[in-house]
TORDOLUM-151616 format. One record per residue (C-alpha): residue number from 1; x, y, z. Coordinates in Angstrom, 2 decimals. Layout:
BEGIN
<pt><n>NUM</n><u>X</u><v>Y</v><w>Z</w></pt>
...
//
This chain:
BEGIN
<pt><n>1</n><u>82.66</u><v>27.84</v><w>190.45</w></pt>
<pt><n>2</n><u>81.01</u><v>26.97</v><w>187.11</w></pt>
<pt><n>3</n><u>82.86</u><v>27.08</v><w>183.90</w></pt>
<pt><n>4</n><u>81.26</u><v>27.92</v><w>180.63</w></pt>
<pt><n>5</n><u>82.30</u><v>25.06</v><w>178.16</w></pt>
<pt><n>6</n><u>79.87</u><v>26.08</v><w>175.24</w></pt>
<pt><n>7</n><u>81.98</u><v>28.49</v><w>173.25</w></pt>
<pt><n>8</n><u>84.99</u><v>25.58</v><w>173.54</w></pt>
<pt><n>9</n><u>83.07</u><v>22.63</v><w>172.48</w></pt>
<pt><n>10</n><u>81.31</u><v>24.53</v><w>169.79</w></pt>
<pt><n>11</n><u>84.78</u><v>25.84</v><w>168.41</w></pt>
<pt><n>12</n><u>86.33</u><v>22.50</v><w>168.13</w></pt>
<pt><n>13</n><u>83.34</u><v>20.84</v><w>166.79</w></pt>
<pt><n>14</n><u>83.30</u><v>23.48</v><w>164.05</w></pt>
<pt><n>15</n><u>86.94</u><v>23.06</v><w>163.39</w></pt>
<pt><n>16</n><u>86.68</u><v>19.80</v><w>162.66</w></pt>
<pt><n>17</n><u>83.87</u><v>19.94</v><w>160.46</w></pt>
<pt><n>18</n><u>85.06</u><v>23.02</v><w>158.45</w></pt>
<pt><n>19</n><u>88.56</u><v>21.58</v><w>157.83</w></pt>
<pt><n>20</n><u>89.13</u><v>22.22</v><w>154.14</w></pt>
<pt><n>21</n><u>88.53</u><v>18.90</v><w>152.17</w></pt>
<pt><n>22</n><u>87.40</u><v>17.01</v><w>155.07</w></pt>
<pt><n>23</n><u>83.65</u><v>17.15</v><w>154.41</w></pt>
<pt><n>24</n><u>83.70</u><v>19.78</v><w>151.45</w></pt>
<pt><n>25</n><u>86.22</u><v>22.38</v><w>149.92</w></pt>
<pt><n>26</n><u>84.65</u><v>25.78</v><w>148.86</w></pt>
<pt><n>27</n><u>86.16</u><v>26.87</v><w>146.11</w></pt>
<pt><n>28</n><u>87.69</u><v>23.51</v><w>145.13</w></pt>
<pt><n>29</n><u>90.37</u><v>23.26</v><w>142.41</w></pt>
<pt><n>30</n><u>88.20</u><v>22.36</v><w>139.51</w></pt>
<pt><n>31</n><u>84.70</u><v>23.13</v><w>140.33</w></pt>
<pt><n>32</n><u>82.82</u><v>25.55</v><w>143.21</w></pt>
<pt><n>33</n><u>82.40</u><v>22.68</v><w>145.55</w></pt>
<pt><n>34</n><u>84.12</u><v>19.11</v><w>145.90</w></pt>
<pt><n>35</n><u>83.14</u><v>16.72</v><w>148.50</w></pt>
<pt><n>36</n><u>85.42</u><v>14.52</v><w>150.60</w></pt>
<pt><n>37</n><u>88.51</u><v>15.17</v><w>148.19</w></pt>
<pt><n>38</n><u>91.15</u><v>15.86</v><w>150.98</w></pt>
<pt><n>39</n><u>92.95</u><v>18.52</v><w>149.28</w></pt>
<pt><n>40</n><u>93.17</u><v>22.33</v><w>150.11</w></pt>
<pt><n>41</n><u>94.30</u><v>25.68</v><w>148.78</w></pt>
<pt><n>42</n><u>95.24</u><v>29.03</v><w>150.57</w></pt>
<pt><n>43</n><u>91.75</u><v>30.49</v><w>149.22</w></pt>
<pt><n>44</n><u>89.65</u><v>27.61</v><w>150.32</w></pt>
<pt><n>45</n><u>91.40</u><v>28.08</v><w>153.86</w></pt>
<pt><n>46</n><u>90.59</u><v>31.67</v><w>153.81</w></pt>
<pt><n>47</n><u>86.98</u><v>31.13</v><w>152.98</w></pt>
<pt><n>48</n><u>86.59</u><v>28.24</v><w>155.67</w></pt>
<pt><n>49</n><u>88.22</u><v>30.44</v><w>158.11</w></pt>
<pt><n>50</n><u>85.47</u><v>33.29</v><w>157.21</w></pt>
<pt><n>51</n><u>82.62</u><v>30.55</v><w>157.32</w></pt>
<pt><n>52</n><u>84.41</u><v>29.39</v><w>160.85</w></pt>
<pt><n>53</n><u>84.17</u><v>32.71</v><w>162.30</w></pt>
<pt><n>54</n><u>80.85</u><v>33.58</v><w>161.33</w></pt>
<pt><n>55</n><u>79.19</u><v>30.66</v><w>162.42</w></pt>
<pt><n>56</n><u>81.11</u><v>30.47</v><w>165.97</w></pt>
<pt><n>57</n><u>80.19</u><v>34.31</v><w>166.38</w></pt>
<pt><n>58</n><u>76.44</u><v>33.58</v><w>165.57</w></pt>
<pt><n>59</n><u>76.10</u><v>30.61</v><w>168.22</w></pt>
<pt><n>60</n><u>78.22</u><v>32.04</v><w>170.55</w></pt>
<pt><n>61</n><u>77.33</u><v>35.89</v><w>170.78</w></pt>
<pt><n>62</n><u>73.66</u><v>35.93</v><w>169.28</w></pt>
<pt><n>63</n><u>72.11</u><v>32.75</v><w>170.10</w></pt>
<pt><n>64</n><u>74.39</u><v>32.61</v><w>173.35</w></pt>
<pt><n>65</n><u>74.92</u><v>28.57</v><w>173.67</w></pt>
<pt><n>66</n><u>76.18</u><v>27.77</v><w>177.11</w></pt>
<pt><n>67</n><u>77.40</u><v>24.44</v><w>178.71</w></pt>
<pt><n>68</n><u>77.97</u><v>24.77</v><w>182.27</w></pt>
<pt><n>69</n><u>80.16</u><v>22.60</v><w>184.37</w></pt>
<pt><n>70</n><u>80.60</u><v>22.40</v><w>188.22</w></pt>
//
């Protein structure tokens, strides 16, 4: 039986990369974009969630990334 790990791996990587304040924060507290400030706000969490969902949807459904094991 083959299992599809593509969506799981993509979701984990995107979750790590798109954590607000880790690499960038959009919108930031004092500017539009800040890099590596390790701060967050409710609005930046909402924006990063929308970006995460959009990229995940494009990669999993439109592009169809699959990683099969077994």
